[in-house]
N, C-alpha and C positions, 0 to 999 in steps of 0.2 A: 690475610682480612677479605671480607669482600666488600666493596662500595658501597655506597648509599644505592639501592633500587638492584641490587644482583642478590643472587641466592647462590650462596654453594649448596651441591647435594651430591655426596657419595655415589651415588649408583648413576646417577647422569639423568633420574629422571627428575619432574619436577611435582608437586602435585597440584599446580596451573595446567600443567598438560591432561590431565587427568578431569579436571573439571568436566562436567556434565549437565543438560539444561533441557530435559527430556526432551519436550517437542519439535525443540531448537536445531538441537544436535539430528535426528531425525530428519529433520528440513534442510539443514546444512551443517553437513558432516566436515567436522575437523580438518579432513583431506583437502577440500571444497573452500572451506573460509583459506587456509593454510597458503592456498594456490594461488589467490584472491590477492592476499596481502604480499605474496613474493611477488607477482603481476606488476603492483604500483611503488615497488620499491620500498615498503614499511617495515621488511623484516628485520629481525634487532641484530644487532651486529655485537652483542653482549648480553647475556644471561639478567633478567629484566625481573624483576619483580612481578609484575603486570607485562609480560608480554604481548603482544598483541592480537593473536588468538583472543586469548580471553578478555581481553577490551573489546573485542569484537562482540561477545557475547553478554557481554556486561552491559555494552549500551542496548543489547532488545531486551537482557535484563531490567533493566531502566523502564522501559515501557510494561513489561509481565508485573513488576510493583512499582506500582507508578504513586504511591503514598508513603513509601518507605527511602529515609537519608540515602546516600551513595554510598554510606561505610554499611549499611542495614543488607542494601540491594549483593554486597559483595561476598557480607555473611554467607545468605543464601546460597549462594554461586558454590561454595566452598564447605560451610558444616556436614553436608554428607561425608567427606573425605576426612576432613580435620582432624575426626578425634584417633583414625591410625597410626598409630605407637612410629610409624617409621616417617611420619612426618612433624612428629614434635618436634616444636623449637627452628623449623626451616621455612618456616610460609606462617606472615603476621596479616592479618587484616590492614590494607594500607592507610592510609589519613584522609580526607576528603579530597584537600591540595593533591595526595601525589595522585589519585584517580583521575581527578583533574588534570592535570599534566599530561597524563599518559592517555587523555582522549583529546588532547590537542597532539600530540604527535603523531596520532593514530589519522586528527582527521575524519573528512565526512567523504571520500572518496572512496573508501574502502567499503563499507555501507552501501552505498551505493551502484557501486562495483558487480558485490555483491545481491543488491536486490533487482539488477540487469541479467545476472547468469542464472539465479536461482526459481524468482519470481515470472511464473509463467500462467496463463490461462490451466484448471485442472480437469473440466468436465467430458464425462466422454457422451456419445452418443447418445445412452442411457439415461444419464444422469435428467433427471424431470426440471423441466421447465428454465433448459439451459440452451434448448438450438427454438428456432422458429420454423421449421419444415428445413431445411437442412445450411441456415442459416446459424453458426449461435451468437446469439443475441450476448453482446457487450455497451455496458452502458458509461457515457462520459460525465464528469461532471467535476464541482468546484469544492471547496472550502478553505476557511481560516484555520490563524492557530494564532493566537497571541501569544507574544516572550514579554521576558524582563524588558522593562523598561531600563534599558542600559545604554552610552552612548555608541556604541558599534553597534546591537542591534536595530537603534534607530535609524542610522547613516544607512545599513542594511536592506534593511525592510519598511520603511518609514512605518506613521502614525497615521490608520482612515482618517479619513475628516468628514464634516458635510457642512450643513448651514449654523450648525450650533456649536464648530469646532472644531479640533484634534482629540480624536479618543485615548484613553491613558495609554495603551500600553501601543507598540507597534507590531503588524503583521506578518505573518507569512501567509501568500494566496497560494494554496496546492492544486492542481489538476491531476484526475487520476483519472484511470480505466478500470473495470470491474464486469468479472465476467454476471451476470444475472442471474443463475442458478447455480450457481456456488458463492458468489460475494469477493471472490478472488479477486485484490486488486492485481494487477501483472506490469502497469506501467504509471508512472507517475514524476510530474515536471512541480517545482515548487519558485518562487520568488519571493520580490515586494511585494508588497498590497496593492502598489499602483503599477503593475502588469497583468494585464487583462486578462482572464480565461480564455479567449478564443486565442494567443499568444502560446501562451502553456499550452494549450492544445496542439498548438502547432507544432509542438518540438517530440509530441508523444507521436505523430505518425506513423514513426519508421515501424510502431510497433501493432499496428494495427495491418491489414493486407485480405486475401481473398478467403472467403467462408465466412466471414463476419458482419454482421450487420449491424451494422454503428445507432445508438439510439442514443440521444441528446436532446437536452430545453431548447427552448426558443432564444436563449442567448446566444446560443454558439453559431447559428443561423447568417451567416454570410456568404456571399457569392464566391470569394477568395478562397473563404477556408473549405468550401464545398467546393469548388473545383480541387481542389491538392489532397483534400481527404478520398474524394472520387479515384483520383491514378492511384491512389494506393489499391485498387482492385478491392477495397469492403466494399460492401452496399452500405444505405447511410438510410437512414431514418428520422429525422430531424426534426421541430414541431419550429409554427411558424408565429411569427408574432402575428397581431390581429390587422398590424398595419404594412405589411409586407406582400405588395404585389404579386401575384398569380394567378393571370389570366385563362378562364377559360379555353382550352382549343378543343381538344374531343373532351365527349363523357361518355364517360366508359361502365360497362351493364353491368358493374359491381357498384356502383355509387362514386366511386375517384373518377378522377378526369387529370388529362395531361394537360401540361401548362409549364412553362420555363422559368429560369432567372435570368434576370441581365444583367452587370456590372454597375453596379450606381453612379449616377451622373452621365452615361452613356446614353440612354432613353432609348429611340430606338434603334441605337445606330449600335451598342455594342451587342455582342457575339449572345447568343440565345442558348443556355441550358436547359435542357428537354428534361424535365420530371414529371413526378406523377403526384397529386394531391392527394390525401384521403382526410376527411371532414368529417366530424360527427360531434354528438355533445352527450358530457358526460354525464352521468345518470348516476345518481344518491344512492340504487343499492349495486352497482357500481364501481364504488368509488372508496377505497380505503380514508380517501380524504372528504368527508360530504360536508362541507363546504365549499367545497369545488366542484357539485353538481350546478349540473345548467348552466355550464362554459363550455363554448366551442372550441374544439383540437381540431387544427390544422395541421399535418401531417406531409413533411415534403420526404419524397423515398427515392432512390437511383432506381426502385426498379419498377420499370416502366409495363410487365406484363402481369394483369391483373390473374392470369392464370397459375404464373408463380406463384404471389403471393396476393389472394382477395383480402380487401379494404378489412374486412373482419377480421382475418390475421395479422395485420398492422397494425389497427389500433388495438386489440390486443398484445399483443408484440411491445407497442410503446407503456401498455402500463406494468412491465418490467423497470423500465427505467425508474421507477422509484425504491430498486432493489439498491442502487450507489446509492440512497440518502441511508438506508439503513444500515450501510457501512462505513457512514462517517457515526450513526450515529454508536456503533458497535464500538470505535475506533475512540470518541469525546466521551461518552457515557461511560462507557466497564471498561474498557481496556486502559482508562488513565483516568478512572475514578473518577467521572466531571472535574478533573483540576481543572481553574481558570487560565492559568497561566503555566505553561512550558519549564523545565527547571533550569535549563541552560541561559546562559549568561553571556556569550557568545554570538558573533555570526555561525563562525562552523559547528561551533559544536550544538546551535539550533537545528541547523540543516544532519546534520549526524543523528540527532533526537529523534528526525522526523522519517531519517530513515529507519532507525530503529522499529520504530512505531509499525511502520507499514511494514517491516518483512517481518515481529513478533504476529499479525494480522493475517498473513498471509501465511505463515506457517500453522496457526489454529483453526485459516479456514480447509487448509487444503489437508488436513486432519479428520476434519469436519466430514469432508465429504469422503475420503477414503471408508470412515467408520460408514457414515449413511452406507456407501453402495456395499459394504459388506452384510451391512441388515436389510438391505432392501431397504429402505429410507430414500425422500425426499431430503435431501439436504438440507431446506429449511425447518425442516422439521427436530432439527438438532438444536438444542441449547448452545448459543454460541457463550452467554457468560458460565450455564456450565462447562464448558470447554476449556474456557479461560483461570476458571479454578481446579479443574484436575490437571491444566498443565502448570499453576500455581504448586498445587502441592505434588508434581516429580520432582519437583528442586529439591526435596528436603530427600526423597529416596533415589537419586543417581548412582548410575550402574555402569558410569563411561568407562571404558578401557581407555589404560596407559597405550600411546603408541609406541614407548618402550617395553621391553621384554622387564619384570623384576627382577631388581640383585639375588641373587641366591642366598637362600640361609644357610647360616655357617650353624653343623651339626653342634650341639651340647655334649662335652666331655662328662662322660661316669667316672665319679668318683670309688 
């Protein structure tokens, strides 16, 4: 008799080995998932009702069907195969507590490692809007997620506070790097709401490098972070706050000027970091946000040669920073069906859930990019919502192949 949580199979094959989830198995093949699971020592020592590979796909499916219950999401993963007579009676949809225990066994590390392995920039030099001259346009920004008001979540993530008191829910702060031309998130860090965006961005610096132009809003510009980011070899284009001291050293023909950053508190004694400043006023006709018309922008860049990147080109490139705002809207409004609070009631589950959300978004954005290239379109012309709906439909029409050959059928005897 099988123990609780174990499944017997005469053929050695399992229904859960055959689960395919459309766009996800395209981006994250079973072999890669198994490799990551094994590398972190999460491979099962006995056959379980919920093997690690299935749980990985299941966590991503939670982000695909954000409004469905735990059990209903599991049904969607297996319903395309469960009718097969061969599997009848050998697998059942686990209860919500059993699913929660399986998620706890897996932990957040596997999903984080899978993201690190598989989620990379996807744009090619021909992708519209993905490059400024020779630089790949990359934007960094932060967002927050509300999580259930449970003691563990409060202890790990804390609640936001202001003059009015504490917020109702603990919050996770997340900072992400995304390609502007494809919306593909290829690096992310998360922590308590008390952790600043600059600190989280510092954890992502190994993900940027030569050939990238990293665009950031004024909340990120600081001497130490600028020096560390520039040391990666990436070029930077960050907006400065209105009170940032940027003296004019040399005026350039394109209207920009050379200046420098000095470490705060050192005044003239600090080492000067040379930068170039592009200053302009946003016109209403040029902005997707009319309320910002007339606002003065000062951009600081590591690209000191105006011939390499004229001021007008850099101002146009900075406008692409808004693409990462669209990324967060795609995730929160569409992918998560505007759910105000995440599902997971414990800190490890919260982190695991967010990695699943990011993995799903990258998979859909990668598929959109491939489809757009094949059709000769700008990826921005392909609806994220439609692609998301298509991914949901695919689950019911799975055609994943088992990693093991099917058991041979016995020939019927004729009387």
